[in-house]
N, C-alpha and C positions, 0 to 999 in steps of 0.2 A: 694838450697836444695828444695825451694817451688816448682821449676819446676818438680823435680824428684817426689815431693809428688803428685803434680797434675796429671802427669802421671800414677803413681800407682793406684791412687783413679779413675782415667777415665777407667783404664784397668779393675779394679775390678768391677765397674758398668757395663762394657761391658760383663764382663764374668757371672755376676748375671743375666744380661737381657737375655742372651742366655741359662741359665739353665746348664751350664757347671760346674757343682759342683766340680770334682776333680781340674779342672784348677783354679777354684775360690779360692778353699782351698790352691792351692800352693803359692797364694800370702799373706798367713798369716804367721807370725812368730810362734814358738813353744817356750814356751807357749804363747798365745794370751791373753791380758787382754780382756776379753769378758763380756758385760753386756747388758740386755736387760730391758727396763723400765717396770718391772712388779714386782708385790708384791713377796717377797722371796719364798713364797709357790707356786707360779705359779699358773695354772688354768688347771682342769682336760680335759677341751676341747681344749686346746693348748699344745699338748705333747713336740713341738720343743722347748718350753721356758724352759730352765734348763742351768746350768753352762757350758761352754766349754773352753777348752784349746788348744786342739791339732787340726792339720789339718784334721785329720779323723773325729773329732768332728764337725768342722766347715762344711765339705761335708755333714755330717749327718743332721746337722741343716738344710741346703737349700734342701736337697732331702725331709725331712720331711715336710718342708714349701710348697714344690711343690706338695707333695703327698696330701695335704688337700685342695688344691686350684686347679683351672681350669687355666693352663698356659696360654691358647690361649686368656683368658678374662683379663689377667693381663694389668692394665692401669696405673701402678705405674709409676711417672714422677719426674724427678729432674729439680728443678726451680734454683739451685743455688749450686754452689761450692765454699766455701772461704777456702783459705789456707794462713796459716801462719806458715812458717817454716816447722815442720815435722808434724804440725797438720792440719787437715782438717774438715770442717763441711758441710755436705751434707745436703740440705733443699729440701723437696718435699712433694709428697701426694702418699700414698699407695693406690691401687685401685685394689681390690682381689674380687674374687667370689669362695665361699666355695664350693668344689667339692661335699660333700655329700648332702647339703641342697639347693644349687643353690643361697644361700643369697649373696648378692653382698654389700661390705662395702668399705668405703674410710676413711683415717685417715692421717692428716699430720704427717711428720715425720722429725725428725733431727737425724743425723748420725754423732757422733764425731769419727774420724778416727787420729790414729797417724801412720806414716810410718818412719821407721828407716832401713837403709841400703837395701832399695827396698822392704821390706816386711811391711804389717799391723800388728802393735804391740797392737793396741787398736781398738776395735769395740764396741762402746757404742751407742746404738740406742734408742732414745725416740719416743713413739707413743702413741695414745690413746688406752691403753691396754683394756680398757672397751668396746669399740666399737668392738674390734677384739674378745673379749673373748664372748660378747653376740652373734655377727656372727657366731662363731664357735660352740656356744652352742645351735644354732638354734632359736635365738631370733630375729625376724625381726624388731625390734623396741622398 
C-alpha cells in the first residue's frame, strides 16, 4: 500500500507544480476531507481559504491560488515525503509572489494526505497563515 500512496502523492505534486488544475482534481476522492490551517472565519485577502469537498471545488482552489500569485516566480519546494500505509506527510517550503502587489513570501508547510483506492481522501495543509495573510493584504513586514 505504501508504494501506491507514494506514487499517488508524487503524481499529485507533479500535477500541482504544472498548474494542471483539472488533472490535479482528478486525483481527489469525492467527498474529500479538506482542511487548511486557518482560522474558521478565513481572511478577506485570501479568498481560496474555504471548505472544499468536490473535485470541482479542488480545481477551483488551485485556480484561485494561481490567480493571486505569479506562477513563474513560484519557488515552492518539497524536502521530504514520509509514507506510512495510506498516510503521507509532505514537508517543504512555500515560496510565492503575490500578483497584485509583487510581495514575495515564504512559509514552511506540512501536508497530511491519505490515499485510498488510488485517490486522495484527506488533504490537510499546515502553513504560516499569518505570513500568507500579511503578504496578500499588502503588508511587507
